[in-house]
Rosetta silent file (secondary structure, phi, psi, omega in degrees, C-alpha in Angstrom):
SEQUENCE: MSREKLSKSFPPPIEYIDKIPNVVVDIELILHESIALQNLNWIDGPIQKKLCVYRDNRWEDFTKGMSYTQTLVNSLKDYMPYNQVYYRYVKPNTCYNWHIDYMKTCLHIPLITNIGCKFIYENTMFNMPADGSVYIVNNSIYHTFINAGSKDRLHITMDIF
SCORE:     score description
SCORE:     0.000 S_00000001
   1 L     0.000  147.966  178.006   89.506   81.015   81.661 S_00000001
   2 L   -59.496  145.978 -179.461   85.841   80.533   80.964 S_00000001
   3 L   -80.983   -9.559  178.572   84.539   82.613   78.048 S_00000001
   4 L   -64.240  142.645  174.657   81.496   83.661   80.070 S_00000001
   5 L   -66.149  133.812  179.626   81.394   87.321   81.105 S_00000001
   6 L   -68.827  143.718  177.634   82.167   87.572   84.804 S_00000001
   7 L   -75.291  133.214  176.708   79.329   88.638   87.019 S_00000001
   8 L   -89.062    3.143 -174.378   79.805   92.076   88.571 S_00000001
   9 L  -122.778   56.399  174.856   77.305   91.223   91.276 S_00000001
  10 L   -60.618  134.757 -172.816   78.921   88.623   93.506 S_00000001
  11 L   -66.733   96.817  178.992   76.567   88.248   96.489 S_00000001
  12 L   -79.269  160.337  -13.009   78.174   90.401   99.194 S_00000001
  13 L   -87.647  149.156  173.972   79.187   90.048  101.827 S_00000001
  14 L   -78.476  151.173 -178.950   81.071   86.779  101.700 S_00000001
  15 L   -75.547  -53.470 -177.803   81.622   85.188  105.071 S_00000001
  16 L  -133.473  -77.738 -177.090   85.221   84.028  104.642 S_00000001
  17 E  -138.541  135.348  175.631   86.426   82.672  101.271 S_00000001
  18 E  -137.321  149.385  171.223   84.469   81.760   98.140 S_00000001
  19 E   -76.527  143.943  170.643   85.354   80.554   94.661 S_00000001
  20 L   -76.927  122.330 -175.898   84.348   82.843   91.838 S_00000001
  21 L   -66.816  146.940  173.569   81.812   80.721   89.955 S_00000001
  22 L    64.587   24.241  177.348   82.419   79.619   86.357 S_00000001
  23 L  -123.038  122.956  174.985   86.062   80.731   86.276 S_00000001
  24 L  -134.246  129.067 -177.509   88.896   78.267   85.615 S_00000001
  25 L  -113.109  160.811 -179.817   92.390   79.435   84.698 S_00000001
  26 L   -90.025   94.911 -177.410   95.388   77.643   83.159 S_00000001
  27 H   -61.167  -42.434 -177.772   97.807   77.356   86.097 S_00000001
  28 H   -61.602  -39.896  179.084  100.541   75.714   83.999 S_00000001
  29 H   -68.304  -40.648  176.989  100.535   78.585   81.493 S_00000001
  30 H   -62.399  -45.102  179.299  100.666   81.197   84.286 S_00000001
  31 H   -63.043  -39.955  177.481  103.585   79.345   85.918 S_00000001
  32 H   -60.831  -45.640  179.192  105.370   79.105   82.560 S_00000001
  33 H   -66.393  -30.005 -176.255  104.979   82.859   82.012 S_00000001
  34 H   -75.631   -8.402  176.984  106.122   83.595   85.577 S_00000001
  35 H   -56.196  -33.915  179.797  109.560   82.069   84.938 S_00000001
  36 H   -63.049  -17.421 -176.660  110.572   85.536   83.665 S_00000001
  37 H   -90.024  -14.619 -168.932  109.996   86.916   87.181 S_00000001
  38 L   -60.669  -35.799 -175.726  112.310   84.576   89.077 S_00000001
  39 L   -97.403   15.127  178.950  115.526   86.640   88.820 S_00000001
  40 L   -85.914  176.282 -176.828  113.947   90.015   89.603 S_00000001
  41 L   -88.474   88.693  179.457  114.279   92.001   92.808 S_00000001
  42 L   -78.169  148.784  171.167  111.502   90.597   95.039 S_00000001
  43 E   -77.752  119.596 -172.910  110.672   92.169   98.418 S_00000001
  44 E  -114.786  114.543  178.119  111.879   89.482  100.810 S_00000001
  45 L  -114.672 -177.241 -176.946  110.584   89.360  104.387 S_00000001
  46 L   -69.457  -25.330 -177.241  110.666   86.745  107.143 S_00000001
  47 L  -108.953  -38.256 -177.098  107.293   85.199  106.147 S_00000001
  48 E  -138.574  159.929  165.221  106.804   86.060  102.493 S_00000001
  49 E  -123.895  141.700 -173.994  108.510   87.402   99.427 S_00000001
  50 E  -140.786  157.070  179.042  106.452   89.386   96.963 S_00000001
  51 E  -139.458  122.354  177.117  106.692   91.129   93.633 S_00000001
  52 E   -83.266  126.452 -178.913  104.292   93.812   92.424 S_00000001
  53 E  -112.506  -12.631 -178.051  103.551   93.364   88.704 S_00000001
  54 E  -147.806  129.571  179.513  100.650   95.825   88.292 S_00000001
  55 E  -153.450  138.980  175.876  100.031   99.165   89.984 S_00000001
  56 L    53.210   48.039  177.857   97.973  102.272   89.168 S_00000001
  57 L    61.704   29.664 -178.844   96.495  100.787   85.965 S_00000001
  58 E  -142.815  128.998  173.725   99.910   99.916   84.556 S_00000001
  59 E   -78.636  141.327  175.416  101.712   96.615   84.074 S_00000001
  60 L   -65.067  147.990 -176.893  105.420   96.614   84.904 S_00000001
  61 H   -57.370  -34.686 -176.674  107.672   96.474   81.827 S_00000001
  62 H   -69.607   -3.615  178.814  109.097   93.078   82.800 S_00000001
  63 H   -97.547    7.892 -175.528  105.637   91.494   82.264 S_00000001
  64 L   -54.632  -34.625 -179.240  105.545   92.184   78.497 S_00000001
  65 L   -87.145   10.955 -174.668  105.871   88.476   77.628 S_00000001
  66 L  -108.321   57.270 -171.754  103.082   87.443   80.002 S_00000001
  67 H   -65.977  -40.002  179.308  100.100   87.904   77.668 S_00000001
  68 H   -63.660  -47.413 -178.912   97.899   85.129   79.113 S_00000001
  69 H   -61.324  -44.448  179.326   98.425   86.321   82.683 S_00000001
  70 H   -62.472  -45.507  179.833   97.774   89.951   81.751 S_00000001
  71 H   -61.904  -45.211  179.098   94.593   89.106   79.810 S_00000001
  72 H   -59.802  -53.579 -176.758   93.326   86.910   82.648 S_00000001
  73 H   -63.993  -40.347  176.746   94.035   89.436   85.390 S_00000001
  74 H   -59.734  -38.949 -179.508   92.603   92.304   83.313 S_00000001
  75 H   -67.656  -26.399  179.294   89.366   90.339   82.853 S_00000001
  76 H   -73.373  -12.676  174.039   89.039   89.920   86.627 S_00000001
  77 H   -64.101  -25.630  174.862   88.701   93.704   86.928 S_00000001
  78 H   -64.736  -22.806 -177.065   85.121   93.182   85.758 S_00000001
  79 L   -93.027  -42.185 -179.317   84.652   91.254   88.968 S_00000001
  80 L  -148.572  127.923 -174.438   86.532   93.400   91.475 S_00000001
  81 L   -80.964   68.822  178.829   88.187   96.780   90.812 S_00000001
  82 L   -70.836  163.885  175.816   91.654   96.021   92.232 S_00000001
  83 L  -130.365    0.919  175.178   94.565   98.407   91.729 S_00000001
  84 E  -142.934  143.345  177.328   97.580   96.225   92.565 S_00000001
  85 E  -127.922  130.433 -179.475   98.629   92.719   91.554 S_00000001
  86 E  -126.114  148.738  159.533  101.302   90.747   93.385 S_00000001
  87 E   -95.208  130.432 -176.723  102.983   87.390   93.154 S_00000001
  88 E  -130.287  115.967  170.016  103.335   86.223   96.770 S_00000001
  89 E   -92.960  128.352  169.775  105.451   83.354   98.011 S_00000001
  90 E  -105.292  124.502 -173.442  104.701   82.376  101.619 S_00000001
  91 L   -69.647  154.570  179.639  107.682   80.561  103.037 S_00000001
  92 L   -65.670  151.982  176.421  107.399   77.082  104.574 S_00000001
  93 L    56.603   43.731  178.391  106.812   76.682  108.317 S_00000001
  94 E  -129.902  163.870 -179.236  105.589   80.279  108.765 S_00000001
  95 E  -151.889  137.230  171.893  102.502   81.982  110.122 S_00000001
  96 L   -78.431  164.194  172.929  101.090   85.499  110.022 S_00000001
  97 L   -76.984  169.490  176.379   99.786   87.180  113.154 S_00000001
  98 L   -73.766  121.853 -170.477   96.043   87.458  113.883 S_00000001
  99 E  -156.867  168.487  167.827   95.013   90.564  111.919 S_00000001
 100 L  -119.102  134.845 -178.984   92.575   92.514  109.753 S_00000001
 101 L   -88.253  155.937  177.976   93.916   93.816  106.420 S_00000001
 102 L   -59.863  -45.664  178.707   93.539   97.342  105.100 S_00000001
 103 L   -81.626  135.368 -173.874   91.845   96.091  101.939 S_00000001
 104 L   -72.006  -38.036  176.694   88.432   94.584  102.679 S_00000001
 105 E  -139.324  158.197  172.789   88.554   91.898   99.978 S_00000001
 106 E  -149.388  165.498  176.752   91.077   90.567   97.522 S_00000001
 107 E  -106.363  144.406  177.959   91.262   87.922   94.827 S_00000001
 108 E  -127.693  136.491  167.889   93.641   84.949   94.949 S_00000001
 109 E  -118.563  104.947  177.546   94.819   82.600   92.233 S_00000001
 110 E   -70.186  128.046  179.775   96.695   79.721   93.899 S_00000001
 111 E  -108.859  -42.102  176.851   99.609   78.588   91.704 S_00000001
 112 E  -137.318  129.247 -179.206  101.661   76.383   94.054 S_00000001
 113 L  -152.755 -179.657  176.409  100.343   75.142   97.379 S_00000001
 114 L  -151.421  169.765 -174.814  100.280   72.208   99.765 S_00000001
 115 L   -65.837  -19.712  179.183   97.895   70.668  102.284 S_00000001
 116 L   -83.626    0.179  178.875   99.602   72.575  105.138 S_00000001
 117 E   -90.258  118.253 -175.736   98.573   75.968  103.696 S_00000001
 118 E  -138.937  134.289  163.589   95.510   77.259  105.555 S_00000001
 119 E   -87.663  136.884 -178.045   93.571   80.494  105.908 S_00000001
 120 E  -126.372  126.628  174.761   92.081   80.607  109.404 S_00000001
 121 E  -126.733  126.469  179.262   89.043   82.632  110.505 S_00000001
 122 L    47.767 -117.703  178.928   87.670   82.158  114.018 S_00000001
 123 L  -109.003   26.549 -175.885   87.445   78.344  114.254 S_00000001
 124 E  -121.994  132.607  179.365   87.263   77.712  110.496 S_00000001
 125 E  -116.795  146.310  179.097   90.148   76.740  108.203 S_00000001
 126 E  -131.577  137.801  170.137   90.333   76.867  104.401 S_00000001
 127 L  -113.119  131.601  177.174   92.791   75.355  101.937 S_00000001
 128 L  -106.446  102.256 -179.215   92.814   76.822   98.435 S_00000001
 129 L   -69.873  154.079  176.744   94.115   74.163   96.042 S_00000001
 130 L   -85.946   73.001 -175.137   96.035   75.141   92.910 S_00000001
 131 L  -117.610   13.782 -179.736   93.326   73.719   90.647 S_00000001
 132 L    94.422    0.798  178.730   92.618   76.718   88.389 S_00000001
 133 L   -81.695  155.520  172.807   90.067   78.330   90.691 S_00000001
 134 L  -117.844  134.053 -174.517   90.002   82.032   91.568 S_00000001
 135 E  -117.111  145.828  169.065   88.952   82.944   95.095 S_00000001
 136 E  -104.126  132.773 -173.111   87.559   86.061   96.730 S_00000001
 137 E  -119.781  130.767  176.970   88.876   86.480  100.279 S_00000001
 138 E   -85.470  112.713  179.435   87.289   88.505  103.070 S_00000001
 139 L  -101.907    2.933 -173.129   90.070   90.438  104.807 S_00000001
 140 L   -88.695    1.898  174.642   87.773   92.651  106.884 S_00000001
 141 L  -123.341  161.305 -177.956   87.505   90.201  109.790 S_00000001
 142 L   -60.796  135.372 -179.759   90.260   88.736  111.950 S_00000001
 143 E  -159.156  172.446  172.182   92.201   85.986  110.213 S_00000001
 144 E  -150.065  175.331  176.923   95.645   84.519  109.748 S_00000001
 145 E  -139.433  138.023  174.922   97.474   82.288  107.301 S_00000001
 146 E  -124.998  146.025  166.589   99.872   79.415  107.929 S_00000001
 147 E  -119.713   93.001 -179.757  102.140   77.454  105.651 S_00000001
 148 L   -88.311    6.407  179.106  102.880   74.355  107.718 S_00000001
 149 L   -84.642  179.268 -177.307  104.255   72.599  104.639 S_00000001
 150 L   -97.936    0.546 -179.436  107.865   72.088  103.616 S_00000001
 151 L  -129.913  158.657  176.664  107.681   74.155  100.396 S_00000001
 152 L   -60.335  148.703  170.564  106.820   77.730   99.420 S_00000001
 153 E  -105.290  137.603  179.723  103.225   78.588   98.569 S_00000001
 154 E  -125.518  125.298  173.639  102.714   80.883   95.538 S_00000001
 155 E  -129.754  152.858  162.168   99.570   82.906   94.786 S_00000001
 156 E   -94.795  133.254  176.016   98.745   85.832   92.548 S_00000001
 157 E  -121.023  142.555  175.063   96.738   88.365   94.550 S_00000001
 158 E  -115.768  116.079 -169.170   94.659   91.259   93.268 S_00000001
 159 E  -120.131  154.407  172.509   94.329   93.867   95.980 S_00000001
 160 L  -107.786  111.964  178.624   92.586   97.178   96.578 S_00000001
 161 L  -116.433    0.000    0.000   94.965   99.637   98.241 S_00000001
């Protein structure tokens, strides 16, 4: 991650999805640390499976060996005061319904993705590549997400619930 202090004054409101400027994370290191999560009890639904790793200002015990991920995610609190962090796999060939989320914005770190993964707002589509960027996502307007690819998509999300 960039050593620059994150700006607490991102120009609101964002229209759909924006990259947080001057932030680049080490995706390979996050994926390496996440190997410890693979055999845990994930919540598994028809479209996604997810695992909460941080809630109510406390990291889950099983994340003790994930120092880079914890430091990175903790530093993003300077940017947005989230209170839950999830790993979210979206299964291949799936789509959410058209909806508005309870939380108005959230942060995403794409870890594994493909060209068939798209956020859709009105008539606009976005692909978030797994290139080390961190994104802020506007959930307060109607949107959906599709994974039209043949493999799972994995993101870390920081949410306000």
